[in-house]
N, CA, C and O atoms as a GROMACS GRO file, in nm:
protein
  228
    1UNK      N    1   2.430   1.115 -21.137
    1UNK     CA    2   2.570   1.140 -21.162
    1UNK      C    3   2.582   1.212 -21.296
    1UNK      O    4   2.510   1.183 -21.391
    2UNK      N    5   2.673   1.305 -21.301
    2UNK     CA    6   2.692   1.384 -21.422
    2UNK      C    7   2.756   1.300 -21.532
    2UNK      O    8   2.832   1.207 -21.506
    3UNK      N    9   2.722   1.336 -21.653
    3UNK     CA   10   2.777   1.267 -21.769
    3UNK      C   11   2.929   1.280 -21.774
    3UNK      O   12   2.998   1.186 -21.812
    4UNK      N   13   2.980   1.396 -21.736
    4UNK     CA   14   3.125   1.419 -21.739
    4UNK      C   15   3.198   1.325 -21.642
    4UNK      O   16   3.306   1.275 -21.672
    5UNK      N   17   3.136   1.303 -21.526
    5UNK     CA   18   3.197   1.213 -21.428
    5UNK      C   19   3.198   1.070 -21.479
    5UNK      O   20   3.298   0.999 -21.466
    6UNK      N   21   3.087   1.029 -21.539
    6UNK     CA   22   3.082   0.893 -21.594
    6UNK      C   23   3.186   0.875 -21.703
    6UNK      O   24   3.252   0.772 -21.711
    7UNK      N   25   3.200   0.975 -21.787
    7UNK     CA   26   3.299   0.969 -21.894
    7UNK      C   27   3.440   0.965 -21.836
    7UNK      O   28   3.525   0.891 -21.887
    8UNK      N   29   3.467   1.041 -21.732
    8UNK     CA   30   3.599   1.041 -21.670
    8UNK      C   31   3.631   0.906 -21.607
    8UNK      O   32   3.744   0.858 -21.616
    9UNK      N   33   3.531   0.842 -21.545
    9UNK     CA   34   3.555   0.712 -21.484
    9UNK      C   35   3.581   0.606 -21.590
    9UNK      O   36   3.666   0.519 -21.573
   10UNK      N   37   3.508   0.613 -21.699
   10UNK     CA   38   3.530   0.518 -21.808
   10UNK      C   39   3.668   0.541 -21.871
   10UNK      O   40   3.738   0.446 -21.906
   11UNK      N   41   3.705   0.667 -21.886
   11UNK     CA   42   3.836   0.699 -21.943
   11UNK      C   43   3.948   0.650 -21.852
   11UNK      O   44   4.050   0.601 -21.900
   12UNK      N   45   3.930   0.662 -21.720
   12UNK     CA   46   4.031   0.616 -21.626
   12UNK      C   47   4.049   0.464 -21.638
   12UNK      O   48   4.162   0.414 -21.637
   13UNK      N   49   3.939   0.392 -21.647
   13UNK     CA   50   3.946   0.246 -21.660
   13UNK      C   51   4.013   0.207 -21.791
   13UNK      O   52   4.093   0.113 -21.794
   14UNK      N   53   3.981   0.276 -21.897
   14UNK     CA   54   4.041   0.247 -22.027
   14UNK      C   55   4.190   0.280 -22.028
   14UNK      O   56   4.271   0.204 -22.081
   15UNK      N   57   4.225   0.394 -21.971
   15UNK     CA   58   4.366   0.433 -21.963
   15UNK      C   59   4.445   0.331 -21.881
   15UNK      O   60   4.559   0.298 -21.916
   16UNK      N   61   4.385   0.282 -21.774
   16UNK     CA   62   4.450   0.180 -21.694
   16UNK      C   63   4.469   0.051 -21.770
   16UNK      O   64   4.573  -0.014 -21.759
   17UNK      N   65   4.368   0.012 -21.848
   17UNK     CA   66   4.378  -0.110 -21.927
   17UNK      C   67   4.491  -0.099 -22.029
   17UNK      O   68   4.566  -0.195 -22.050
   18UNK      N   69   4.504   0.019 -22.092
   18UNK     CA   70   4.610   0.040 -22.191
   18UNK      C   71   4.746   0.034 -22.124
   18UNK      O   72   4.839  -0.028 -22.176
   19UNK      N   73   4.760   0.099 -22.008
   19UNK     CA   74   4.887   0.095 -21.936
   19UNK      C   75   4.924  -0.046 -21.893
   19UNK      O   76   5.041  -0.086 -21.900
   20UNK      N   77   4.825  -0.121 -21.848
   20UNK     CA   78   4.849  -0.259 -21.805
   20UNK      C   79   4.901  -0.342 -21.922
   20UNK      O   80   4.997  -0.418 -21.907
   21UNK      N   81   4.837  -0.329 -22.036
   21UNK     CA   82   4.879  -0.405 -22.154
   21UNK      C   83   5.016  -0.360 -22.200
   21UNK      O   84   5.099  -0.443 -22.238
   22UNK      N   85   5.041  -0.231 -22.199
   22UNK     CA   86   5.171  -0.177 -22.239
   22UNK      C   87   5.281  -0.225 -22.145
   22UNK      O   88   5.390  -0.262 -22.190
   23UNK      N   89   5.253  -0.226 -22.015
   23UNK     CA   90   5.351  -0.274 -21.919
   23UNK      C   91   5.379  -0.422 -21.936
   23UNK      O   92   5.493  -0.466 -21.924
   24UNK      N   93   5.275  -0.499 -21.963
   24UNK     CA   94   5.292  -0.643 -21.984
   24UNK      C   95   5.373  -0.669 -22.111
   24UNK      O   96   5.456  -0.759 -22.114
   25UNK      N   97   5.347  -0.590 -22.216
   25UNK     CA   98   5.416  -0.608 -22.343
   25UNK      C   99   5.564  -0.574 -22.332
   25UNK      O  100   5.649  -0.644 -22.387
   26UNK      N  101   5.595  -0.466 -22.261
   26UNK     CA  102   5.734  -0.421 -22.250
   26UNK      C  103   5.808  -0.489 -22.136
   26UNK      O  104   5.930  -0.475 -22.125
   27UNK      N  105   5.737  -0.560 -22.052
   27UNK     CA  106   5.802  -0.626 -21.939
   27UNK      C  107   5.824  -0.533 -21.821
   27UNK      O  108   5.902  -0.565 -21.730
   28UNK      N  109   5.758  -0.420 -21.820
   28UNK     CA  110   5.771  -0.321 -21.713
   28UNK      C  111   5.664  -0.351 -21.607
   28UNK      O  112   5.548  -0.316 -21.624
   29UNK      N  113   5.706  -0.415 -21.501
   29UNK     CA  114   5.609  -0.457 -21.399
   29UNK      C  115   5.549  -0.338 -21.324
   29UNK      O  116   5.434  -0.344 -21.280
   30UNK      N  117   5.624  -0.231 -21.308
   30UNK     CA  118   5.571  -0.113 -21.240
   30UNK      C  119   5.460  -0.048 -21.321
   30UNK      O  120   5.358  -0.008 -21.266
   31UNK      N  121   5.479  -0.037 -21.452
   31UNK     CA  122   5.377   0.020 -21.539
   31UNK      C  123   5.254  -0.069 -21.542
   31UNK      O  124   5.141  -0.020 -21.542
   32UNK      N  125   5.274  -0.200 -21.544
   32UNK     CA  126   5.163  -0.294 -21.542
   32UNK      C  127   5.082  -0.282 -21.413
   32UNK      O  128   4.959  -0.283 -21.416
   33UNK      N  129   5.151  -0.270 -21.301
   33UNK     CA  130   5.082  -0.257 -21.172
   33UNK      C  131   5.007  -0.124 -21.163
   33UNK      O  132   4.895  -0.120 -21.112
   34UNK      N  133   5.067  -0.019 -21.212
   34UNK     CA  134   5.001   0.111 -21.211
   34UNK      C  135   4.875   0.106 -21.298
   34UNK      O  136   4.771   0.160 -21.261
   35UNK      N  137   4.886   0.043 -21.412
   35UNK     CA  138   4.772   0.030 -21.501
   35UNK      C  139   4.661  -0.053 -21.439
   35UNK      O  140   4.544  -0.018 -21.450
   36UNK      N  141   4.698  -0.161 -21.374
   36UNK     CA  142   4.598  -0.246 -21.308
   36UNK      C  143   4.527  -0.168 -21.198
   36UNK      O  144   4.405  -0.177 -21.183
   37UNK      N  145   4.604  -0.092 -21.120
   37UNK     CA  146   4.546  -0.013 -21.011
   37UNK      C  147   4.450   0.093 -21.067
   37UNK      O  148   4.342   0.114 -21.012
   38UNK      N  149   4.490   0.160 -21.175
   38UNK     CA  150   4.406   0.263 -21.233
   38UNK      C  151   4.280   0.204 -21.295
   38UNK      O  152   4.172   0.263 -21.287
   39UNK      N  153   4.293   0.087 -21.356
   39UNK     CA  154   4.177   0.021 -21.414
   39UNK      C  155   4.076  -0.019 -21.306
   39UNK      O  156   3.956   0.000 -21.323
   40UNK      N  157   4.126  -0.073 -21.197
   40UNK     CA  158   4.037  -0.113 -21.088
   40UNK      C  159   3.969   0.009 -21.027
   40UNK      O  160   3.850   0.004 -20.996
   41UNK      N  161   4.042   0.117 -21.012
   41UNK     CA  162   3.983   0.238 -20.955
   41UNK      C  163   3.871   0.292 -21.043
   41UNK      O  164   3.765   0.331 -20.994
   42UNK      N  165   3.895   0.294 -21.174
   42UNK     CA  166   3.792   0.341 -21.266
   42UNK      C  167   3.670   0.251 -21.264
   42UNK      O  168   3.557   0.300 -21.267
   43UNK      N  169   3.691   0.120 -21.258
   43UNK     CA  170   3.579   0.027 -21.253
   43UNK      C  171   3.500   0.040 -21.123
   43UNK      O  172   3.378   0.031 -21.123
   44UNK      N  173   3.571   0.061 -21.012
   44UNK     CA  174   3.502   0.079 -20.884
   44UNK      C  175   3.419   0.208 -20.883
   44UNK      O  176   3.308   0.210 -20.830
   45UNK      N  177   3.473   0.313 -20.940
   45UNK     CA  178   3.399   0.439 -20.947
   45UNK      C  179   3.274   0.422 -21.033
   45UNK      O  180   3.169   0.477 -21.001
   46UNK      N  181   3.286   0.348 -21.144
   46UNK     CA  182   3.170   0.323 -21.229
   46UNK      C  183   3.066   0.241 -21.154
   46UNK      O  184   2.946   0.267 -21.166
   47UNK      N  185   3.110   0.142 -21.078
   47UNK     CA  186   3.016   0.059 -21.002
   47UNK      C  187   2.946   0.143 -20.895
   47UNK      O  188   2.826   0.126 -20.872
   48UNK      N  189   3.019   0.232 -20.831
   48UNK     CA  190   2.959   0.320 -20.730
   48UNK      C  191   2.854   0.411 -20.794
   48UNK      O  192   2.749   0.436 -20.734
   49UNK      N  193   2.883   0.461 -20.913
   49UNK     CA  194   2.786   0.545 -20.984
   49UNK      C  195   2.658   0.467 -21.012
   49UNK      O  196   2.547   0.518 -20.993
   50UNK      N  197   2.672   0.344 -21.058
   50UNK     CA  198   2.555   0.261 -21.088
   50UNK      C  199   2.474   0.234 -20.962
   50UNK      O  200   2.351   0.234 -20.965
   51UNK      N  201   2.543   0.210 -20.852
   51UNK     CA  202   2.475   0.184 -20.726
   51UNK      C  203   2.398   0.306 -20.679
   51UNK      O  204   2.284   0.296 -20.634
   52UNK      N  205   2.460   0.423 -20.688
   52UNK     CA  206   2.392   0.547 -20.650
   52UNK      C  207   2.268   0.569 -20.735
   52UNK      O  208   2.163   0.608 -20.684
   53UNK      N  209   2.281   0.545 -20.865
   53UNK     CA  210   2.167   0.564 -20.954
   53UNK      C  211   2.055   0.466 -20.924
   53UNK      O  212   1.937   0.500 -20.937
   54UNK      N  213   2.090   0.345 -20.885
   54UNK     CA  214   1.988   0.245 -20.854
   54UNK      C  215   1.905   0.285 -20.733
   54UNK      O  216   1.784   0.263 -20.729
   55UNK      N  217   1.969   0.344 -20.634
   55UNK     CA  218   1.897   0.385 -20.515
   55UNK      C  219   1.825   0.518 -20.533
   55UNK      O  220   1.734   0.552 -20.457
   56UNK      N  221   1.865   0.593 -20.632
   56UNK     CA  222   1.803   0.722 -20.659
   56UNK      C  223   1.665   0.705 -20.723
   56UNK      O  224   1.577   0.789 -20.704
   57UNK      N  225   1.645   0.596 -20.797
   57UNK     CA  226   1.519   0.575 -20.869
   57UNK      C  227   1.415   0.518 -20.785
   57UNK      O  228   1.304   0.494 -20.833
   0.00000   0.00000   0.00000
């Protein structure tokens, strides 16, 4: 997996975590849900990258 892809997946997870915390702080449930969804997506993409790399070796 390319370094840029790994960085993008990590950035997506981090951006989601920030949105989730911001939504929770402001009481905006839609922003919190969007952040949670984005965080999970980034984490799943990172896990898929690790799995691909494990089978590649």
